N, C-alpha and C positions, 0 to 999 in steps of 0.2 A: 533365634531364641524360642519363638513360638512353635517352630517345627520340632524342636527338641522336647518341649513339654507335651506336644501331641504324640510323639513317638513313645514317650514315657507312659502316657495315659493308655495307649494301645497295648504296650507290654504289660502294664499292671492289669488291664482288663483280661488279657489272655491268660495271665498267671492265675487270676481269680477263677476263671472258667475251668482251667486245668485242675486246680485244687478241688473245685466242686465235683468235677467228673471223677477224680480219683477217690473222693470220699463218698460218692453216691452209693447208697444201699437202699434196697426196698425194706419195708418193715418186716419183722420176723414172721408175721402171719403169712407172707407170701411163700415162705418155705413150705408150710403145710398145704397151702393152695397148690403149689407146684407139684408136691408129692401126690396129692389126691388127683390132680389133673393127669399126671403121668400114669398112675394106676388105671384111671378110666380109659385113657388112650390105649394102653397096652391090652386091657380087656376088650376094647373095641377091635383091635387087630386080631385077637384070638377068636372073637365072635365072627368076624368077617372071614377068617380062614376056615372055620368049621361050617359056616353058612354057605360056603363056596361062592362068595360074592366077589366078583372080579371087576373092580372099578379103579382104574389108575388114578382118576382125579380124587376120589375119596382117600385112597392110600397116600397120595401126595399131600393132601390137606392134613391128614393125621401125622405125617412125618414132620410137617412144619409146626404142628401143635406140640409135638414131642420136644422140639427145640425150644419153643416158648416156655414149656413147663420146666425144662432143665435150666433155662435162663433165669426163671423165677427162683428156683432153688439156689442157683449160683450167686445171684445178686442179693438174696435176702440176708438181713443181719442175723447174727447169732443171738441167742438169748442174752448172753453176756459178752458184748463186743468190747474188747480192750485192745491195747496196742499189740500184744502178742498175736491175737487173732487176726488183726489187720496185716501183720507181717506174714503170718502163715498163709493167709489168703493170697497175698502178692506172690509168695513163693510158689503156691500151687498154680497160679496163672502162668508164671514163668515156665515151670516144668511142663504143664500141659501144652503150652505154645510150642516148646521145643519138640515134644513128642508128636504133636499134631503135624508140624512141618515135616518131620522125619517120616511119619506115616504116609503123608500125602506124596512124598517123593519116592519112597521105597515100595510101598504096597502095590502100585500098578506094575512095577517091574517084576515083583515076585509073582503076582497073579498071571502076568503074561508068560513068565518062564514055566510055571507049573501047568498052565493051560496048554502051552505049546508042547510040553512033554506028554501030556495025557491025550490031547486031541489030535486026530489025524488030519483034520481040516486046517486051513490057513487061519491063523489067529491074528487079530488086530489088537494093537495097544490101546487101552482105554484108560482115561483119567478117572479119578474118583468123583462122585457127586458131591455137591456142596453139603448135602445132608450128612454124608459119611464123615466129612472133615469136621463139621460142627458137632456131630455126635461124639466123635473121638475127643475133640477139644473139651467139650463140656463135661463128659463123663470122666475124663482123666482129671480135670480140674477138681471136680467133686471128690473123686477118689483120693487124690493127693491132699486136698484140704483136710478131709476127715482123717486120713492116715497121719498127717503131720500133727493135727490136733490131738490125736490119741497118743502120739509118742512124746508129747511135751512133758 
């Protein structure tokens, strides 16, 4: 009897945590912070390109900051967050997940095929970086979310 109550308590605890995670949103101000952050990072990339500054570690840090900025934008609440916006956000995450997985599976094969046709040297098959996969996922999520919102 006590074991059943304990299992029920664990299930209820897990259910509450899952509901909290599904409803988690950053305040709306994080959308503006993320956009400003993204613009600054992209301007930094442009500056580094024209300044002829070649530092792999700086570029790697900036790539990670781009993902953080996109995550801020993605997780920020809308000004007017209602049930429809929540459904559209869930649909956009679903669509971007499907496209992200397809991209991660298909893009390396396409790149390999085109490179082997163009290059006379032996070509090796390379996977995508985690940055590319997260970039595609988050940009597609934002694209689909705003496209779905506009079409409602």
